[in-house]
Structure formats: structure tokens, C-alpha cells
VEXGUPA-800025 format. One record per atom (N, C-alpha, C, O): residue number from 1; chain; x, y, z. Coordinates in Angstrom, 1 decimal, padded with zeros to 4 digits. Each point is the difference from the previous one (the first is absolute). Layout:
<sites>
+-----+-------+--------+--------+--------+
!  nr ! kette !     xx !     yy !     zz !
+-----+-------+--------+--------+--------+
! NUM !     A !      X !      Y !      Z !
...
+-----+-------+--------+--------+--------+
</sites>
This chain:
<sites>
+-----+-------+--------+--------+--------+
!  nr ! kette !     xx !     yy !     zz !
+-----+-------+--------+--------+--------+
!   1 !     A !  000.9 ! -001.2 !  000.0 !
!   1 !     A ! -000.9 !  001.2 ! -000.1 !
!   1 !     A !  000.8 !  001.2 !  000.1 !
!   1 !     A !  001.1 !  000.0 !  000.7 !
!   2 !     A ! -001.5 !  001.0 ! -001.4 !
!   2 !     A !  000.8 !  001.2 ! -000.1 !
!   2 !     A ! -000.3 !  000.9 !  001.3 !
!   2 !     A ! -001.1 ! -000.1 !  000.5 !
!   3 !     A !  002.0 !  000.9 ! -000.2 !
!   3 !     A ! -000.2 !  000.9 !  001.2 !
!   3 !     A ! -000.2 !  001.4 ! -000.6 !
!   3 !     A !  000.5 !  000.3 ! -001.1 !
!   4 !     A ! -001.3 !  000.5 !  001.9 !
!   4 !     A ! -000.2 !  001.5 ! -000.3 !
!   4 !     A !  000.2 !  000.8 !  001.2 !
!   4 !     A ! -000.4 ! -000.4 !  001.2 !
!   5 !     A !  000.8 !  001.6 ! -001.4 !
!   5 !     A !  000.1 !  001.0 !  001.1 !
!   5 !     A ! -001.2 !  000.9 ! -000.2 !
!   5 !     A ! -000.1 !  000.6 ! -001.0 !
!   6 !     A ! -000.7 ! -000.4 !  002.0 !
!   6 !     A ! -001.1 !  000.8 ! -000.1 !
!   6 !     A !  000.2 !  001.2 !  001.0 !
!   6 !     A !  000.2 ! -000.2 !  001.2 !
!   7 !     A ! -000.3 !  001.5 ! -001.9 !
!   7 !     A !  000.3 !  001.1 !  000.8 !
!   7 !     A ! -001.4 !  000.9 ! -000.1 !
!   7 !     A ! -000.5 !  000.2 ! -001.0 !
!   8 !     A !  000.1 !  000.4 !  002.2 !
!   8 !     A ! -001.1 !  000.9 !  000.1 !
!   8 !     A !  000.5 !  001.3 ! -000.4 !
!   8 !     A !  000.9 !  000.5 !  000.7 !
!   9 !     A ! -001.4 !  000.1 ! -001.8 !
!   9 !     A !  000.3 !  001.3 ! -000.6 !
!   9 !     A ! -000.9 !  001.1 !  000.4 !
!   9 !     A !  000.5 !  001.2 !  000.0 !
!  10 !     A ! -001.8 ! -001.5 !  000.3 !
!  10 !     A ! -001.0 !  000.9 !  000.3 !
!  10 !     A ! -000.5 ! -000.3 !  001.4 !
!  10 !     A ! -000.1 ! -001.1 !  000.5 !
!  11 !     A ! -000.5 !  002.4 !  000.2 !
!  11 !     A ! -000.4 ! -000.2 !  001.3 !
!  11 !     A ! -001.4 ! -000.9 !  000.0 !
!  11 !     A ! -000.7 !  000.0 ! -001.1 !
!  12 !     A !  000.4 ! -000.6 !  002.2 !
!  12 !     A ! -001.2 ! -000.7 !  000.1 !
!  12 !     A ! -001.2 !  000.8 !  000.6 !
!  12 !     A ! -001.1 ! -000.5 !  000.3 !
!  13 !     A !  001.4 !  001.8 ! -000.1 !
!  13 !     A ! -001.0 !  000.9 !  000.6 !
!  13 !     A ! -001.1 !  000.2 ! -001.0 !
!  13 !     A !  000.3 !  000.4 ! -001.2 !
!  14 !     A ! -001.6 ! -000.6 !  001.6 !
!  14 !     A ! -001.0 !  000.3 ! -000.9 !
!  14 !     A ! -000.5 ! -001.1 ! -001.0 !
!  14 !     A ! -000.9 !  000.2 ! -000.8 !
!  15 !     A !  001.6 ! -001.3 !  000.9 !
!  15 !     A ! -000.3 ! -001.2 ! -001.0 !
!  15 !     A ! -001.1 ! -000.8 !  000.4 !
!  15 !     A ! -000.4 !  000.0 !  001.2 !
!  16 !     A ! -000.2 ! -000.9 ! -002.0 !
!  16 !     A ! -001.0 ! -000.9 !  000.4 !
!  16 !     A !  000.5 ! -000.9 !  001.1 !
!  16 !     A !  001.1 ! -000.6 ! -000.1 !
!  17 !     A ! -001.9 !  000.4 !  001.2 !
!  17 !     A !  000.3 ! -000.8 !  001.1 !
!  17 !     A !  000.6 ! -001.4 ! -000.4 !
!  17 !     A !  000.9 ! -000.5 !  000.7 !
!  18 !     A ! -001.5 ! -000.1 ! -001.7 !
!  18 !     A !  000.4 ! -001.3 ! -000.4 !
!  18 !     A !  001.4 !  000.0 ! -000.6 !
!  18 !     A !  000.7 ! -001.0 !  000.2 !
!  19 !     A ! -000.3 !  002.0 ! -000.9 !
!  19 !     A !  001.4 !  000.2 ! -000.6 !
!  19 !     A !  000.9 !  000.3 !  001.1 !
!  19 !     A !  001.2 ! -000.4 ! -000.1 !
!  20 !     A ! -001.6 !  001.0 !  001.3 !
!  20 !     A !  001.0 !  000.2 !  001.1 !
!  20 !     A !  000.2 ! -001.3 !  000.6 !
!  20 !     A !  001.2 ! -000.3 !  000.3 !
!  21 !     A ! -002.3 ! -000.6 ! -000.2 !
!  21 !     A !  000.4 ! -001.3 !  000.5 !
!  21 !     A !  000.9 ! -000.9 ! -000.8 !
!  21 !     A !  000.8 ! -000.7 !  000.6 !
!  22 !     A ! -000.9 !  000.9 ! -001.9 !
!  22 !     A !  000.8 ! -000.7 ! -000.9 !
!  22 !     A !  001.5 !  000.5 !  000.1 !
!  22 !     A !  000.9 ! -000.8 ! -000.1 !
!  23 !     A ! -000.7 !  002.0 !  000.3 !
!  23 !     A !  001.4 !  000.5 !  000.3 !
!  23 !     A !  000.5 ! -000.5 !  001.2 !
!  23 !     A !  001.2 ! -000.4 !  000.1 !
!  24 !     A ! -002.0 !  000.2 !  001.0 !
!  24 !     A !  000.5 ! -000.5 !  001.2 !
!  24 !     A !  000.4 ! -001.5 ! -000.1 !
!  24 !     A !  001.0 ! -000.5 !  000.5 !
!  25 !     A ! -002.0 ! -000.2 ! -001.4 !
!  25 !     A !  000.3 ! -001.5 ! -000.2 !
!  25 !     A !  001.3 ! -000.1 ! -000.8 !
!  25 !     A !  000.7 ! -001.0 !  000.2 !
!  26 !     A ! -000.2 !  002.1 ! -001.1 !
!  26 !     A !  001.2 ! -000.2 ! -000.7 !
!  26 !     A !  001.1 !  000.5 !  000.9 !
!  26 !     A !  001.2 ! -000.1 ! -000.4 !
!  27 !     A ! -001.5 !  000.5 !  001.6 !
!  27 !     A !  001.1 !  000.4 !  001.0 !
!  27 !     A !  000.6 !  001.4 ! -000.2 !
!  27 !     A !  001.1 !  000.3 !  000.2 !
!  28 !     A ! -002.1 !  000.5 ! -000.8 !
!  28 !     A !  000.3 !  001.5 ! -000.2 !
!  28 !     A ! -000.8 !  000.8 !  000.8 !
!  28 !     A ! -001.2 !  000.0 ! -000.1 !
!  29 !     A !  001.8 !  001.0 !  001.0 !
!  29 !     A ! -000.7 !  000.8 !  000.8 !
!  29 !     A !  000.2 !  001.5 ! -000.3 !
!  29 !     A ! -000.9 !  000.8 !  000.2 !
!  30 !     A !  002.2 ! -000.5 ! -000.7 !
!  30 !     A !  000.4 !  001.4 ! -000.3 !
!  30 !     A !  000.5 !  000.2 ! -001.4 !
!  30 !     A !  000.4 ! -000.9 ! -000.8 !
!  31 !     A ! -000.6 !  002.1 !  000.4 !
!  31 !     A !  000.5 !  000.4 ! -001.3 !
!  31 !     A !  001.6 ! -000.2 !  000.0 !
!  31 !     A !  000.7 !  000.4 !  001.0 !
!  32 !     A ! -000.2 ! -001.0 ! -002.2 !
!  32 !     A !  001.4 ! -000.4 ! -000.1 !
!  32 !     A !  000.4 ! -001.3 !  000.6 !
!  32 !     A !  001.2 ! -000.4 ! -000.1 !
!  33 !     A ! -002.1 ! -000.3 !  000.8 !
!  33 !     A !  000.4 ! -001.2 !  000.6 !
!  33 !     A !  000.0 ! -001.1 ! -001.1 !
!  33 !     A ! -001.0 ! -000.1 ! -000.8 !
!  34 !     A !  001.9 ! -000.9 !  000.9 !
!  34 !     A !  000.3 ! -001.0 ! -001.0 !
!  34 !     A ! -000.1 ! -001.5 !  000.6 !
!  34 !     A !  000.5 ! -000.2 !  001.1 !
!  35 !     A ! -001.1 ! -000.7 ! -001.8 !
!  35 !     A !  000.0 ! -001.4 !  000.4 !
!  35 !     A !  000.4 ! -000.9 ! -001.2 !
!  35 !     A ! -000.2 !  000.5 ! -001.1 !
!  36 !     A !  000.8 ! -001.7 !  001.4 !
!  36 !     A !  000.3 ! -001.0 ! -001.0 !
!  36 !     A ! -001.1 ! -001.0 !  000.1 !
!  36 !     A ! -000.3 ! -000.5 !  001.0 !
!  37 !     A ! -000.2 !  000.1 ! -002.2 !
!  37 !     A ! -001.1 ! -001.1 !  000.0 !
!  37 !     A !  000.3 ! -000.9 ! -001.1 !
!  37 !     A !  000.7 !  000.4 ! -001.0 !
!  38 !     A ! -001.1 ! -001.7 !  001.0 !
!  38 !     A !  000.0 ! -000.8 ! -001.1 !
!  38 !     A ! -001.3 !  000.1 ! -000.8 !
!  38 !     A ! -001.0 !  000.2 !  000.7 !
!  39 !     A !  001.1 ! -000.2 ! -002.0 !
!  39 !     A ! -001.1 !  000.2 ! -000.9 !
!  39 !     A ! -001.0 ! -001.2 !  000.0 !
!  39 !     A !  000.4 ! -001.1 ! -000.3 !
!  40 !     A ! -001.5 !  001.3 !  000.8 !
!  40 !     A ! -001.0 ! -001.1 !  000.0 !
!  40 !     A ! -001.3 !  000.6 ! -000.6 !
!  40 !     A ! -000.1 !  001.2 !  000.0 !
!  41 !     A ! -000.9 ! -002.1 ! -000.4 !
!  41 !     A ! -001.2 !  000.7 ! -000.5 !
!  41 !     A ! -000.8 !  000.8 !  001.0 !
!  41 !     A ! -000.7 !  001.0 ! -000.4 !
!  42 !     A !  000.9 ! -001.3 !  001.7 !
!  42 !     A ! -000.7 !  000.9 !  001.0 !
!  42 !     A !  000.7 !  001.4 !  000.0 !
!  42 !     A ! -000.6 !  001.1 !  000.1 !
!  43 !     A !  002.0 ! -001.2 ! -000.2 !
!  43 !     A !  000.6 !  001.3 !  000.0 !
!  43 !     A ! -000.3 !  000.9 ! -001.2 !
!  43 !     A ! -000.1 !  001.2 !  000.2 !
!  44 !     A !  000.0 ! -001.9 ! -001.4 !
!  44 !     A ! -000.4 !  000.7 ! -001.2 !
!  44 !     A ! -001.2 !  000.8 !  000.1 !
!  44 !     A ! -000.1 !  001.1 ! -000.4 !
!  45 !     A ! -000.9 ! -001.8 !  001.1 !
!  45 !     A ! -001.3 !  000.7 !  000.2 !
!  45 !     A !  000.1 !  001.1 !  000.9 !
!  45 !     A ! -000.5 !  001.0 ! -000.3 !
!  46 !     A !  001.3 ! -001.1 !  001.4 !
!  46 !     A !  000.2 !  001.1 !  000.9 !
!  46 !     A !  000.6 !  001.2 ! -000.7 !
!  46 !     A ! -000.4 !  001.1 !  000.2 !
!  47 !     A !  001.4 ! -001.3 ! -001.0 !
!  47 !     A !  000.8 !  001.0 ! -000.7 !
!  47 !     A ! -000.9 !  000.6 ! -001.0 !
!  47 !     A !  000.1 !  001.2 ! -000.3 !
!  48 !     A ! -001.0 ! -002.0 ! -000.3 !
!  48 !     A ! -001.0 !  000.5 ! -001.0 !
!  48 !     A ! -000.9 !  001.1 !  000.8 !
!  48 !     A ! -000.3 !  001.1 ! -000.6 !
!  49 !     A ! -000.1 ! -001.5 !  001.7 !
!  49 !     A ! -001.0 !  000.9 !  000.8 !
!  49 !     A !  000.7 !  001.3 !  000.4 !
!  49 !     A ! -000.6 !  001.1 !  000.0 !
!  50 !     A !  001.8 ! -001.2 !  000.5 !
!  50 !     A !  000.5 !  001.2 !  000.6 !
!  50 !     A !  001.2 !  000.5 ! -000.8 !
!  50 !     A !  000.9 !  000.7 !  000.5 !
!  51 !     A ! -000.8 ! -001.1 ! -001.8 !
!  51 !     A !  001.2 !  000.3 ! -000.8 !
!  51 !     A !  000.2 !  001.5 ! -000.1 !
!  51 !     A !  001.1 !  000.5 ! -000.2 !
!  52 !     A ! -002.3 !  000.4 !  000.3 !
!  52 !     A !  000.2 !  001.4 ! -000.1 !
!  52 !     A !  000.8 !  000.6 !  001.1 !
!  52 !     A !  000.4 !  001.2 ! -000.1 !
!  53 !     A ! -000.2 ! -001.9 !  001.1 !
!  53 !     A !  000.8 !  000.4 !  001.1 !
!  53 !     A !  001.4 ! -000.4 !  000.2 !
!  53 !     A !  000.7 !  000.6 !  000.8 !
!  54 !     A ! -000.4 ! -001.6 ! -001.7 !
!  54 !     A !  001.2 ! -000.7 !  000.2 !
!  54 !     A !  001.0 !  000.0 ! -001.3 !
!  54 !     A ! -000.4 !  000.4 ! -001.1 !
!  55 !     A !  001.7 ! -000.7 !  001.4 !
!  55 !     A !  000.9 ! -000.2 ! -001.1 !
!  55 !     A !  000.5 ! -001.5 !  000.3 !
!  55 !     A !  000.4 ! -000.4 !  001.1 !
!  56 !     A ! -000.3 ! -000.4 ! -002.2 !
!  56 !     A !  000.3 ! -001.4 !  000.1 !
!  56 !     A !  001.2 ! -000.1 ! -000.9 !
!  56 !     A !  000.0 !  000.4 ! -001.2 !
!  57 !     A !  001.2 ! -001.1 !  001.8 !
!  57 !     A !  001.3 ! -000.3 ! -000.7 !
!  57 !     A !  000.2 ! -001.4 !  000.1 !
!  57 !     A ! -000.2 ! -000.6 !  001.0 !
!  58 !     A !  000.7 !  000.0 ! -002.2 !
!  58 !     A !  000.4 ! -001.4 !  000.1 !
!  58 !     A !  001.4 ! -000.1 !  000.6 !
!  58 !     A !  000.8 !  001.0 ! -000.2 !
!  59 !     A ! -000.5 ! -002.0 !  001.0 !
!  59 !     A !  001.3 ! -000.2 !  000.6 !
!  59 !     A !  000.9 ! -000.8 ! -000.9 !
!  59 !     A !  001.1 ! -000.3 !  000.2 !
+-----+-------+--------+--------+--------+
</sites>
């Protein structure tokens, strides 16, 4: 499985509550924070949902 680094680029203030929960599930709480994840179908769905807040880089 390929790995990706997910970085939160936009603030979570004022976004849909479900999207905020998705960010927390990704391990992101603050703007500028990054986490490494393995690409899975579940992760792809999460990234599609909140992609407007994130930057995704392949490792």
C-alpha cells in the first residue's frame, strides 16, 4: 500500500460538523498539522469529503 502525508491547510472554523469529525478521525486538529496514512478505500472517501481543507502528498 502506498503512503500519503495529509496536511491541513485551511482552518476548521465554520465548516460542516461532519467534516470537522472527519478531520479529527484523520488525526488533524490544527491548521498546518500533518499525519502519515496508508491509502485505503476508507481514507480515499475521507479525503474526497474534506479535500478542500487538505493537501495530500505521496511519500
